[in-house]
N, CA, C and O atoms as a GROMACS GRO file, in nm:
protein
  468
    1MET      N    1  -2.262   7.030   0.883
    1MET     CA    2  -2.194   6.926   0.954
    1MET      C    3  -2.183   6.804   0.863
    1MET      O    4  -2.274   6.772   0.786
    2THR      N    5  -2.072   6.738   0.873
    2THR     CA    6  -2.047   6.620   0.789
    2THR      C    7  -2.088   6.493   0.865
    2THR      O    8  -2.074   6.487   0.987
    3PRO      N    9  -2.137   6.395   0.793
    3PRO     CA   10  -2.177   6.270   0.862
    3PRO      C   11  -2.054   6.196   0.913
    3PRO      O   12  -1.946   6.206   0.855
    4PRO      N   13  -2.070   6.124   1.020
    4PRO     CA   14  -1.954   6.050   1.073
    4PRO      C   15  -1.905   5.945   0.972
    4PRO      O   16  -1.983   5.885   0.897
    5ARG      N   17  -1.775   5.926   0.975
    5ARG     CA   18  -1.715   5.827   0.882
    5ARG      C   19  -1.751   5.687   0.926
    5ARG      O   20  -1.754   5.655   1.044
    6ARG      N   21  -1.778   5.606   0.829
    6ARG     CA   22  -1.809   5.467   0.859
    6ARG      C   23  -1.684   5.382   0.841
    6ARG      O   24  -1.592   5.416   0.766
    7ASN      N   25  -1.683   5.276   0.911
    7ASN     CA   26  -1.573   5.182   0.900
    7ASN      C   27  -1.576   5.117   0.760
    7ASN      O   28  -1.683   5.094   0.705
    8ARG      N   29  -1.460   5.089   0.705
    8ARG     CA   30  -1.453   5.033   0.570
    8ARG      C   31  -1.524   4.897   0.563
    8ARG      O   32  -1.588   4.866   0.463
    9ARG      N   33  -1.512   4.818   0.666
    9ARG     CA   34  -1.574   4.686   0.666
    9ARG      C   35  -1.726   4.697   0.659
    9ARG      O   36  -1.791   4.620   0.590
   10SER      N   37  -1.779   4.789   0.727
   10SER     CA   38  -1.923   4.804   0.727
   10SER      C   39  -1.973   4.857   0.593
   10SER      O   40  -2.089   4.836   0.560
   11ARG      N   41  -1.888   4.926   0.515
   11ARG     CA   42  -1.927   4.977   0.385
   11ARG      C   43  -1.952   4.864   0.285
   11ARG      O   44  -2.036   4.878   0.197
   12ASN      N   45  -1.877   4.748   0.298
   12ASN     CA   46  -1.894   4.637   0.205
   12ASN      C   47  -2.025   4.564   0.228
   12ASN      O   48  -2.067   4.483   0.145
   13GLY      N   49  -2.087   4.591   0.337
   13GLY     CA   50  -2.217   4.531   0.361
   13GLY      C   51  -2.210   4.382   0.387
   13GLY      O   52  -2.293   4.307   0.336
   14GLY      N   53  -2.113   4.335   0.467
   14GLY     CA   54  -2.106   4.194   0.504
   14GLY      C   55  -2.011   4.113   0.418
   14GLY      O   56  -2.026   3.991   0.411
   15ALA      N   57  -1.915   4.177   0.351
   15ALA     CA   58  -1.820   4.103   0.268
   15ALA      C   59  -1.725   4.020   0.352
   15ALA      O   60  -1.678   3.916   0.307
   16GLN      N   61  -1.697   4.064   0.473
   16GLN     CA   62  -1.604   3.991   0.559
   16GLN      C   63  -1.656   3.852   0.596
   16GLN      O   64  -1.580   3.756   0.586
   17PRO      N   65  -1.780   3.836   0.636
   17PRO     CA   66  -1.830   3.701   0.664
   17PRO      C   67  -1.827   3.612   0.540
   17PRO      O   68  -1.799   3.493   0.551
   18ARG      N   69  -1.857   3.668   0.424
   18ARG     CA   70  -1.852   3.590   0.300
   18ARG      C   71  -1.710   3.543   0.272
   18ARG      O   72  -1.688   3.428   0.232
   19ARG      N   73  -1.616   3.631   0.292
   19ARG     CA   74  -1.475   3.597   0.268
   19ARG      C   75  -1.431   3.488   0.367
   19ARG      O   76  -1.357   3.397   0.329
   20THR      N   77  -1.475   3.498   0.490
   20THR     CA   78  -1.441   3.396   0.589
   20THR      C   79  -1.501   3.262   0.550
   20THR      O   80  -1.434   3.159   0.561
   21LEU      N   81  -1.625   3.262   0.505
   21LEU     CA   82  -1.687   3.137   0.460
   21LEU      C   83  -1.614   3.080   0.338
   21LEU      O   84  -1.597   2.959   0.328
   22LEU      N   85  -1.573   3.166   0.247
   22LEU     CA   86  -1.501   3.121   0.127
   22LEU      C   87  -1.370   3.055   0.166
   22LEU      O   88  -1.339   2.945   0.119
   23TRP      N   89  -1.291   3.120   0.251
   23TRP     CA   90  -1.163   3.062   0.293
   23TRP      C   91  -1.184   2.936   0.376
   23TRP      O   92  -1.107   2.841   0.365
   24GLY      N   93  -1.287   2.935   0.459
   24GLY     CA   94  -1.318   2.814   0.536
   24GLY      C   95  -1.355   2.698   0.444
   24GLY      O   96  -1.310   2.585   0.464
   25GLY      N   97  -1.437   2.726   0.343
   25GLY     CA   98  -1.474   2.622   0.246
   25GLY      C   99  -1.354   2.572   0.168
   25GLY      O  100  -1.337   2.452   0.148
   26LEU      N  101  -1.270   2.666   0.124
   26LEU     CA  102  -1.148   2.625   0.053
   26LEU      C  103  -1.057   2.544   0.143
   26LEU      O  104  -0.993   2.448   0.098
   27GLY      N  105  -1.050   2.581   0.269
   27GLY     CA  106  -0.970   2.504   0.365
   27GLY      C  107  -1.023   2.363   0.382
   27GLY      O  108  -0.946   2.267   0.386
   28LEU      N  109  -1.155   2.348   0.391
   28LEU     CA  110  -1.214   2.215   0.403
   28LEU      C  111  -1.188   2.131   0.278
   28LEU      O  112  -1.157   2.012   0.288
   29VAL      N  113  -1.201   2.193   0.161
   29VAL     CA  114  -1.172   2.122   0.036
   29VAL      C  115  -1.025   2.079   0.033
   29VAL      O  116  -0.993   1.967  -0.007
   30PHE      N  117  -0.936   2.166   0.076
   30PHE     CA  118  -0.794   2.133   0.079
   30PHE      C  119  -0.767   2.017   0.175
   30PHE      O  120  -0.691   1.925   0.141
   31VAL      N  121  -0.828   2.019   0.293
   31VAL     CA  122  -0.809   1.910   0.390
   31VAL      C  123  -0.864   1.780   0.333
   31VAL      O  124  -0.802   1.674   0.348
   32TYR      N  125  -0.980   1.785   0.267
   32TYR     CA  126  -1.038   1.666   0.206
   32TYR      C  127  -0.945   1.609   0.098
   32TYR      O  128  -0.920   1.489   0.094
   33LEU      N  129  -0.894   1.696   0.012
   33LEU     CA  130  -0.803   1.650  -0.093
   33LEU      C  131  -0.674   1.593  -0.035
   33LEU      O  132  -0.622   1.493  -0.084
   34LEU      N  133  -0.623   1.656   0.068
   34LEU     CA  134  -0.502   1.606   0.132
   34LEU      C  135  -0.525   1.469   0.192
   34LEU      O  136  -0.442   1.380   0.177
   35CYS      N  137  -0.637   1.451   0.261
   35CYS     CA  138  -0.669   1.319   0.317
   35CYS      C  139  -0.687   1.216   0.207
   35CYS      O  140  -0.641   1.102   0.220
   36PHE      N  141  -0.752   1.255   0.098
   36PHE     CA  142  -0.771   1.164  -0.015
   36PHE      C  143  -0.638   1.125  -0.077
   36PHE      O  144  -0.617   1.009  -0.113
   37LEU      N  145  -0.546   1.221  -0.090
   37LEU     CA  146  -0.416   1.191  -0.149
   37LEU      C  147  -0.330   1.104  -0.059
   37LEU      O  148  -0.247   1.028  -0.109
   38VAL      N  149  -0.347   1.113   0.071
   38VAL     CA  150  -0.266   1.034   0.163
   38VAL      C  151  -0.332   0.899   0.191
   38VAL      O  152  -0.266   0.795   0.184
   39PHE      N  153  -0.461   0.900   0.224
   39PHE     CA  154  -0.528   0.779   0.270
   39PHE      C  155  -0.617   0.712   0.166
   39PHE      O  156  -0.671   0.605   0.193
   40GLY      N  157  -0.634   0.771   0.051
   40GLY     CA  158  -0.724   0.718  -0.050
   40GLY      C  159  -0.677   0.585  -0.108
   40GLY      O  160  -0.570   0.535  -0.076
   41ARG      N  161  -0.761   0.530  -0.195
   41ARG     CA  162  -0.733   0.400  -0.255
   41ARG      C  163  -0.604   0.401  -0.334
   41ARG      O  164  -0.533   0.300  -0.336
   42MET      N  165  -0.572   0.509  -0.397
   42MET     CA  166  -0.447   0.524  -0.473
   42MET      C  167  -0.359   0.631  -0.410
   42MET      O  168  -0.282   0.698  -0.479
   43GLY      N  169  -0.369   0.646  -0.279
   43GLY     CA  170  -0.295   0.750  -0.208
   43GLY      C  171  -0.153   0.710  -0.175
   43GLY      O  172  -0.102   0.608  -0.221
   44LEU      N  173  -0.092   0.792  -0.096
   44LEU     CA  174   0.048   0.775  -0.059
   44LEU      C  175   0.071   0.646   0.019
   44LEU      O  176   0.169   0.575  -0.007
   45ILE      N  177  -0.016   0.614   0.111
   45ILE     CA  178  -0.001   0.492   0.191
   45ILE      C  179  -0.015   0.369   0.101
   45ILE      O  180   0.062   0.274   0.115
   46ALA      N  181  -0.111   0.370   0.011
   46ALA     CA  182  -0.126   0.258  -0.083
   46ALA      C  183  -0.003   0.245  -0.172
   46ALA      O  184   0.040   0.134  -0.204
   47HIS      N  185   0.053   0.358  -0.212
   47HIS     CA  186   0.173   0.356  -0.296
   47HIS      C  187   0.290   0.291  -0.221
   47HIS      O  188   0.364   0.211  -0.279
   48VAL      N  189   0.306   0.323  -0.094
   48VAL     CA  190   0.414   0.265  -0.014
   48VAL      C  191   0.394   0.114  -0.001
   48VAL      O  192   0.488   0.037  -0.015
   49ARG      N  193   0.271   0.073   0.025
   49ARG     CA  194   0.241  -0.071   0.036
   49ARG      C  195   0.270  -0.143  -0.095
   49ARG      O  196   0.330  -0.250  -0.095
   50LEU      N  197   0.228  -0.085  -0.206
   50LEU     CA  198   0.252  -0.148  -0.335
   50LEU      C  199   0.400  -0.154  -0.368
   50LEU      O  200   0.446  -0.250  -0.430
   51THR      N  201   0.476  -0.053  -0.329
   51THR     CA  202   0.620  -0.055  -0.353
   51THR      C  203   0.686  -0.166  -0.273
   51THR      O  204   0.772  -0.237  -0.325
   52GLU      N  205   0.645  -0.182  -0.146
   52GLU     CA  206   0.699  -0.291  -0.064
   52GLU      C  207   0.662  -0.426  -0.123
   52GLU      O  208   0.745  -0.517  -0.124
   53GLU      N  209   0.540  -0.440  -0.170
   53GLU     CA  210   0.496  -0.565  -0.232
   53GLU      C  211   0.576  -0.594  -0.359
   53GLU      O  212   0.612  -0.709  -0.385
   54ALA      N  213   0.604  -0.491  -0.438
   54ALA     CA  214   0.683  -0.510  -0.560
   54ALA      C  215   0.825  -0.556  -0.527
   54ALA      O  216   0.880  -0.642  -0.596
   55VAL      N  217   0.884  -0.501  -0.423
   55VAL     CA  218   1.018  -0.543  -0.381
   55VAL      C  219   1.015  -0.689  -0.337
   55VAL      O  220   1.104  -0.766  -0.371
   56ARG      N  221   0.912  -0.727  -0.260
   56ARG     CA  222   0.900  -0.865  -0.214
   56ARG      C  223   0.883  -0.961  -0.332
   56ARG      O  224   0.944  -1.068  -0.335
   57VAL      N  225   0.801  -0.923  -0.427
   57VAL     CA  226   0.779  -1.008  -0.545
   57VAL      C  227   0.908  -1.018  -0.627
   57VAL      O  228   0.939  -1.126  -0.678
   58ASP      N  229   0.981  -0.910  -0.641
   58ASP     CA  230   1.108  -0.916  -0.715
   58ASP      C  231   1.206  -1.011  -0.648
   58ASP      O  232   1.276  -1.086  -0.717
   59ARG      N  233   1.212  -1.009  -0.515
   59ARG     CA  234   1.300  -1.104  -0.443
   59ARG      C  235   1.256  -1.247  -0.467
   59ARG      O  236   1.338  -1.336  -0.488
   60GLU      N  237   1.125  -1.270  -0.463
   60GLU     CA  238   1.072  -1.404  -0.486
   60GLU      C  239   1.104  -1.451  -0.628
   60GLU      O  240   1.138  -1.567  -0.650
   61ILE      N  241   1.092  -1.362  -0.724
   61ILE     CA  242   1.124  -1.396  -0.863
   61ILE      C  243   1.271  -1.432  -0.876
   61ILE      O  244   1.304  -1.530  -0.943
   62ALA      N  245   1.358  -1.356  -0.813
   62ALA     CA  246   1.502  -1.386  -0.818
   62ALA      C  247   1.531  -1.522  -0.755
   62ALA      O  248   1.612  -1.598  -0.807
   63ARG      N  249   1.465  -1.553  -0.642
   63ARG     CA  250   1.485  -1.682  -0.577
   63ARG      C  251   1.438  -1.796  -0.666
   63ARG      O  252   1.507  -1.898  -0.677
   64VAL      N  253   1.323  -1.780  -0.728
   64VAL     CA  254   1.270  -1.886  -0.814
   64VAL      C  255   1.358  -1.903  -0.938
   64VAL      O  256   1.381  -2.015  -0.983
   65GLN      N  257   1.407  -1.793  -0.994
   65GLN     CA  258   1.497  -1.804  -1.109
   65GLN      C  259   1.625  -1.877  -1.073
   65GLN      O  260   1.676  -1.955  -1.153
   66THR      N  261   1.678  -1.852  -0.954
   66THR     CA  262   1.797  -1.924  -0.908
   66THR      C  263   1.766  -2.073  -0.895
   66THR      O  264   1.845  -2.158  -0.936
   67GLU      N  265   1.650  -2.104  -0.838
   67GLU     CA  266   1.610  -2.243  -0.823
   67GLU      C  267   1.592  -2.310  -0.959
   67GLU      O  268   1.630  -2.426  -0.977
   68ILE      N  269   1.535  -2.240  -1.054
   68ILE     CA  270   1.518  -2.294  -1.190
   68ILE      C  271   1.654  -2.321  -1.253
   68ILE      O  272   1.673  -2.423  -1.319
   69GLY      N  273   1.748  -2.230  -1.233
   69GLY     CA  274   1.884  -2.251  -1.286
   69GLY      C  275   1.950  -2.374  -1.225
   69GLY      O  276   2.014  -2.452  -1.296
   70ASP      N  277   1.934  -2.392  -1.093
   70ASP     CA  278   1.991  -2.510  -1.027
   70ASP      C  279   1.928  -2.638  -1.080
   70ASP      O  280   1.998  -2.736  -1.107
   71LEU      N  281   1.797  -2.638  -1.094
   71LEU     CA  282   1.729  -2.757  -1.146
   71LEU      C  283   1.768  -2.784  -1.291
   71LEU      O  284   1.780  -2.900  -1.331
   72GLY      N  285   1.788  -2.680  -1.370
   72GLY     CA  286   1.832  -2.698  -1.508
   72GLY      C  287   1.970  -2.763  -1.515
   72GLY      O  288   1.995  -2.849  -1.600
   73ARG      N  289   2.059  -2.720  -1.426
   73ARG     CA  290   2.192  -2.782  -1.421
   73ARG      C  291   2.184  -2.928  -1.379
   73ARG      O  292   2.257  -3.012  -1.431
   74GLN      N  293   2.096  -2.959  -1.285
   74GLN     CA  294   2.078  -3.098  -1.243
   74GLN      C  295   2.024  -3.183  -1.358
   74GLN      O  296   2.070  -3.296  -1.378
   75VAL      N  297   1.929  -3.131  -1.432
   75VAL     CA  298   1.874  -3.205  -1.546
   75VAL      C  299   1.981  -3.227  -1.651
   75VAL      O  300   1.992  -3.336  -1.707
   76ALA      N  301   2.061  -3.125  -1.677
   76ALA     CA  302   2.168  -3.140  -1.776
   76ALA      C  303   2.268  -3.245  -1.730
   76ALA      O  304   2.316  -3.324  -1.811
   77ALA      N  305   2.301  -3.247  -1.601
   77ALA     CA  306   2.395  -3.347  -1.549
   77ALA      C  307   2.335  -3.487  -1.560
   77ALA      O  308   2.407  -3.581  -1.592
   78LEU      N  309   2.207  -3.501  -1.535
   78LEU     CA  310   2.144  -3.633  -1.547
   78LEU      C  311   2.138  -3.679  -1.693
   78LEU      O  312   2.142  -3.799  -1.718
   79ASN      N  313   2.130  -3.588  -1.786
   79ASN     CA  314   2.122  -3.625  -1.928
   79ASN      C  315   2.256  -3.666  -1.985
   79ASN      O  316   2.260  -3.745  -2.079
   80ARG      N  317   2.367  -3.615  -1.933
   80ARG     CA  318   2.494  -3.641  -2.000
   80ARG      C  319   2.603  -3.699  -1.910
   80ARG      O  320   2.707  -3.743  -1.960
   81ASP      N  321   2.583  -3.701  -1.778
   81ASP     CA  322   2.688  -3.748  -1.688
   81ASP      C  323   2.647  -3.881  -1.625
   81ASP      O  324   2.560  -3.882  -1.539
   82PRO      N  325   2.707  -3.993  -1.666
   82PRO     CA  326   2.669  -4.122  -1.610
   82PRO      C  327   2.706  -4.136  -1.462
   82PRO      O  328   2.641  -4.212  -1.389
   83HIS      N  329   2.808  -4.066  -1.417
   83HIS     CA  330   2.846  -4.073  -1.275
   83HIS      C  331   2.739  -4.014  -1.185
   83HIS      O  332   2.716  -4.064  -1.075
   84THR      N  333   2.672  -3.908  -1.231
   84THR     CA  334   2.563  -3.849  -1.154
   84THR      C  335   2.447  -3.946  -1.144
   84THR      O  336   2.387  -3.961  -1.038
   85ILE      N  337   2.415  -4.013  -1.254
   85ILE     CA  338   2.306  -4.111  -1.253
   85ILE      C  339   2.340  -4.225  -1.156
   85ILE      O  340   2.254  -4.267  -1.078
   86GLU      N  341   2.463  -4.274  -1.162
   86GLU     CA  342   2.503  -4.383  -1.072
   86GLU      C  343   2.498  -4.340  -0.926
   86GLU      O  344   2.450  -4.414  -0.841
   87ARG      N  345   2.545  -4.219  -0.898
   87ARG     CA  346   2.544  -4.170  -0.759
   87ARG      C  347   2.401  -4.162  -0.706
   87ARG      O  348   2.375  -4.204  -0.593
   88LEU      N  349   2.308  -4.109  -0.787
   88LEU     CA  350   2.170  -4.100  -0.742
   88LEU      C  351   2.108  -4.238  -0.724
   88LEU      O  352   2.032  -4.260  -0.630
   89ALA      N  353   2.139  -4.330  -0.814
   89ALA     CA  354   2.085  -4.465  -0.801
   89ALA      C  355   2.136  -4.531  -0.673
   89ALA      O  356   2.060  -4.602  -0.606
   90ARG      N  357   2.260  -4.510  -0.640
   90ARG     CA  358   2.315  -4.569  -0.518
   90ARG      C  359   2.256  -4.505  -0.393
   90ARG      O  360   2.221  -4.575  -0.298
   91GLU      N  361   2.244  -4.372  -0.393
   91GLU     CA  362   2.194  -4.302  -0.274
   91GLU      C  363   2.045  -4.322  -0.252
   91GLU      O  364   2.003  -4.357  -0.141
   92ARG      N  365   1.967  -4.302  -0.354
   92ARG     CA  366   1.822  -4.301  -0.337
   92ARG      C  367   1.760  -4.439  -0.348
   92ARG      O  368   1.663  -4.470  -0.277
   93LEU      N  369   1.812  -4.522  -0.433
   93LEU     CA  370   1.751  -4.652  -0.456
   93LEU      C  371   1.825  -4.767  -0.389
   93LEU      O  372   1.778  -4.880  -0.390
   94GLY      N  373   1.941  -4.738  -0.331
   94GLY     CA  374   2.018  -4.841  -0.262
   94GLY      C  375   2.076  -4.945  -0.357
   94GLY      O  376   2.098  -5.059  -0.316
   95MET      N  377   2.099  -4.910  -0.480
   95MET     CA  378   2.150  -5.004  -0.579
   95MET      C  379   2.301  -5.025  -0.559
   95MET      O  380   2.372  -4.935  -0.515
   96VAL      N  381   2.348  -5.145  -0.592
   96VAL     CA  382   2.490  -5.178  -0.582
   96VAL      C  383   2.531  -5.249  -0.711
   96VAL      O  384   2.448  -5.302  -0.784
   97ARG      N  385   2.659  -5.248  -0.737
   97ARG     CA  386   2.712  -5.321  -0.851
   97ARG      C  387   2.726  -5.469  -0.814
   97ARG      O  388   2.734  -5.504  -0.696
   98PRO      N  389   2.728  -5.554  -0.914
   98PRO     CA  390   2.747  -5.696  -0.885
   98PRO      C  391   2.882  -5.718  -0.817
   98PRO      O  392   2.984  -5.665  -0.860
   99GLY      N  393   2.880  -5.798  -0.711
   99GLY     CA  394   3.002  -5.829  -0.638
   99GLY      C  395   3.030  -5.734  -0.523
   99GLY      O  396   3.121  -5.762  -0.444
  100GLU      N  397   2.957  -5.624  -0.509
  100GLU     CA  398   2.978  -5.533  -0.397
  100GLU      C  399   2.902  -5.582  -0.275
  100GLU      O  400   2.796  -5.644  -0.288
  101THR      N  401   2.955  -5.553  -0.158
  101THR     CA  402   2.890  -5.589  -0.033
  101THR      C  403   2.850  -5.459   0.038
  101THR      O  404   2.930  -5.366   0.048
  102VAL      N  405   2.727  -5.454   0.085
  102VAL     CA  406   2.676  -5.334   0.153
  102VAL      C  407   2.666  -5.366   0.301
  102VAL      O  408   2.607  -5.466   0.339
  103PHE      N  409   2.722  -5.282   0.383
  103PHE     CA  410   2.713  -5.294   0.528
  103PHE      C  411   2.616  -5.189   0.578
  103PHE      O  412   2.634  -5.070   0.552
  104LEU      N  413   2.514  -5.231   0.651
  104LEU     CA  414   2.417  -5.138   0.709
  104LEU      C  415   2.442  -5.132   0.859
  104LEU      O  416   2.447  -5.235   0.926
  105PHE      N  417   2.457  -5.014   0.910
  105PHE     CA  418   2.482  -4.992   1.051
  105PHE      C  419   2.360  -4.927   1.114
  105PHE      O  420   2.295  -4.843   1.052
  106PRO      N  421   2.330  -4.965   1.239
  106PRO     CA  422   2.217  -4.898   1.306
  106PRO      C  423   2.254  -4.753   1.333
  106PRO      O  424   2.372  -4.720   1.350
  107PRO      N  425   2.154  -4.666   1.338
  107PRO     CA  426   2.182  -4.524   1.363
  107PRO      C  427   2.251  -4.508   1.498
  107PRO      O  428   2.214  -4.572   1.596
  108GLY      N  429   2.351  -4.422   1.501
  108GLY     CA  430   2.427  -4.397   1.622
  108GLY      C  431   2.379  -4.274   1.695
  108GLY      O  432   2.286  -4.207   1.650
  109PRO      N  433   2.443  -4.242   1.808
  109PRO     CA  434   2.403  -4.123   1.885
  109PRO      C  435   2.427  -3.993   1.810
  109PRO      O  436   2.357  -3.894   1.834
  110GLU      N  437   2.524  -3.991   1.718
  110GLU     CA  438   2.547  -3.867   1.641
  110GLU      C  439   2.432  -3.840   1.545
  110GLU      O  440   2.413  -3.727   1.501
  111ASP      N  441   2.355  -3.945   1.512
  111ASP     CA  442   2.238  -3.926   1.427
  111ASP      C  443   2.116  -3.880   1.506
  111ASP      O  444   2.016  -3.838   1.450
  112GLY      N  445   2.128  -3.890   1.639
  112GLY     CA  446   2.018  -3.844   1.723
  112GLY      C  447   1.913  -3.950   1.745
  112GLY      O  448   1.809  -3.921   1.804
  113GLU      N  449   1.936  -4.074   1.698
  113GLU     CA  450   1.834  -4.178   1.713
  113GLU      C  451   1.884  -4.297   1.793
  113GLU      O  452   1.817  -4.400   1.796
  114GLY      N  453   2.000  -4.286   1.857
  114GLY     CA  454   2.056  -4.398   1.931
  114GLY      C  455   1.982  -4.423   2.061
  114GLY      O  456   1.894  -4.346   2.098
  115PRO      N  457   2.019  -4.531   2.131
  115PRO     CA  458   1.955  -4.561   2.259
  115PRO      C  459   1.989  -4.454   2.363
  115PRO      O  460   2.102  -4.405   2.369
  116THR      N  461   1.891  -4.421   2.441
  116THR     CA  462   1.912  -4.320   2.545
  116THR      C  463   1.945  -4.388   2.676
  116THR      O  464   1.881  -4.488   2.709
  117PRO      N  465   2.043  -4.341   2.751
  117PRO     CA  466   2.080  -4.404   2.879
  117PRO      C  467   1.976  -4.388   2.986
  117PRO      O  468   1.995  -4.436   3.098
   0.00000   0.00000   0.00000
């Protein structure tokens, strides 16, 4: 009489539980690496934040460069244009030429400071 056939799994002597533990461990390592790549210090979320910050800084740089250009043009006008100097002296310092008469009017309602009824 021949002995009964054994199942192939039982012949390995417990290889199936080892294989399950191996795949489970690899799965845990994969999940850990995935979380690290997404949420880590240099992960995907940090990359998105840094990209947004770089765009914001680039906009700020462009705005400041425009402002610098405007100020440079104003300085150049003050250095070579006497009409600009005269206009600023009249507006900011209240200067007048000899023989001119200045009329000062009280603020009106269109200025928002007039008398209220």
